[in-house]
N, C-alpha and C positions, 0 to 999 in steps of 0.2 A: 787332377790326381796325376803325378808322374808313373808313366807305364814303365814296367822294365822291359830291359832289351830282349831277356830271353822269353819272357810272356809274350811280345809284340810280335817275334819270331814264331811261336807257335802260332798265336792268331792268325798270322798272314799264311803260315802252312795250310791250316785248315780253310781257310777263305780259298787261297789258290787254288786247291785240290777239289774242293766243292763246288767253287764256278766252273771248273774244267770238267767234273762229273753232270753239270747239268747239262751241259751242252754234246758232251762225247758220252754217249750209252756203254761202248766198247770198253771205255776204261773205267765208266763207273762196276760196269758188270765183272769187269776182272780184279777190283781189289774191294768190292764189298764183301762182309762177313758172310757165308754160306756156307750151313753145316756140311754139305755135301763134299764141295770141292775143300773144306779144310779135313775132313776125312781123307781125301787122296793124296793129302801131303801139301797143300796149300795153306801152310800155317801163318804166312805174310799178312794173310786176308784177316787174322786177330790185330792185328796192327794198322795197318793201313785204310781197313773199315771205321775207326776212327777218325778220320780226316775227311769223310764225306758225309756228306748231309742230303736229305729226301729233298729241301727247297730251300729256299732263303729262311724262312721264317724259322726253321728248323735251327739252320747257321746260327743267325743272328741273337736267338735266344741261348743257345748254349755257348756261344763266344760273351756274351753280356753277364750271366751268370759268372764264368769263367774269369771276365776282367774285373766283376765283383769281389771276388772270394779270393782269388790268389795272391793277392797283394798282402794278404792275414796271414798266408802261409809264407809267404817270399821275406816280409821285412822281418818277422820273428826267427826264422829258421834258417832263410839264403837257398839261391836257388838251385842249389844241388837237392837239398832234401826233397825242395818241391818238385824236382823234375822227377826223382825216385816215387815221390806218391803218387803223382799225375800218371806215369805209364805204366808205375805198378796196378795201381787201380785199374786204369784202362784194361789191360791184360787179367786181372782178377774178374773185370766184367766181360771178356770175351770167354774167358774158361768155366763161367758159370752158365752162360748162355748156351757154350759146346756141351758142358753136361747135361745141362736141364730139356734141351731139345735136341740131341744126339737122334733119336729116331725119327726126323723131321729132316731129310736130305734136301728139301728145298726152301727149307725156312732161312730167311737170312736178314740183314739187317746191320744198320749206315749209324755214324754219329757219334760224338765224343762224350754221349751222355753218362757212359759207364767210369771215364774219367775225372767228369765234372764232379758226380755223384760223389769220387774221392775226395776233390777239392772241398764239396759244402761238409764232409764229414770232418777230415782234417780241420776245416777249419774252427767247426763247432766245436773240437776237445780242445782246440785252445781259447778260445771267448764262446764258453757255453752261455751266457746270458746275453749273447748279441740279437738283437731283436729282428726278426725275421716275419715275412709274410706267407702263410700258407692257402692256396683256393679252397675252397671258396670263403674262409674267415678272412672277415675286414679291418683285421685289429691284428698289430704285430704282437707274434708269440715269442718267448723266450728259445736260444736255438736249440737247446736237449730235447722240446717239448716236436720243433720242428722234426728235428732228425726223425724220432721214435714212430711220429705220424710218415715222413718220409720212407721209414723201412716198412713198414705195417702195410703203405697204399702199395709198393712195390710187389709186398708179399702175395696180397690180395690180388693184383694187377695179375702177378703169373697165374695163379689159381685159375682166375675165369676167363683171363686171356683177354683183359681188355683193352679194346684199340690198337692201333698200328704203331703199339709203344714197344719198345725194347725192356720191358720191367727186369729181365732178369740180368740185361747190362747193370742197369742203375744199380740193384740191388749188390752184385758182386762188386760194381766200382766202391760202392759203400762201405762193404766189407773191406775191401781193399784198403781204402781209406785210412778206416779204424785201425785195420793191425797195423798198418805201414806208419801211421802216425806214432804210434807206440812204439814201435820196432826205432823210428829214426828220433825220437826223443822223449823217451823215456819217462822225462820230467814232469810229464802231462799224469801222470799216475798220481802225483803229490799234488800236482797244481789243482786237477780238475777229479779227484777221485770224484765224486757221486758222480758224475756226468760221464766217466769211462766207465759205471758199473752200471746207470742205467742204461745206455747205448748198448756196452755188450751183452745183456740178458738175452735182448730178444735174438743177437747175433749168437750165440749158444746154442740156442732152443732152434734155431733153425737149422744150424749143424749137425744138432741130434736127431732133429724129427721133419728135415727139409723133404725126404724121400715121400712125405704125408702130403706133400705140394701136388704131385702127380693124381 
């Protein structure tokens, strides 16, 4: 697969920043997402934290998923709309994380997972019948089923505080990817009407009753 130049630059930026953060703790701490620092006015962390990762496995997984799904959007919509969805989802993930953990001053997070979640959701809307794998199921499942499972797992993970995972960033990114895809490519309403509805229902319910997660 020929990789788009902008996508390649994005992946390289993630790799360089992450490797720098692995060996330079001051750099890592300066640019990671942290509630207290963001509340003090360091809003740039809501962006820069998405270029840092905890370790090589975290970095490789996010970049591999981005490499797989990003071309679906780039080929169909072009690189500008891809970047809108990527960075919009990134910010959406950070905003939801900030809102959900606003009273946890020492809560911190890093990783491109929010942006990547948005790209996954955007790709599913463009191609709802794509086959995806979702652990622990050993068989491929349709993209729209994967999307619902991903969303529900993120909600459950937020509620139960499962593992050292930024479930709120995943959830915010997925919602951002969904909304931005509808904004930049409204034709998806007619091309994938049922998928738009199926994925939209849990998002609407979340927005209406999200305060019950606490």
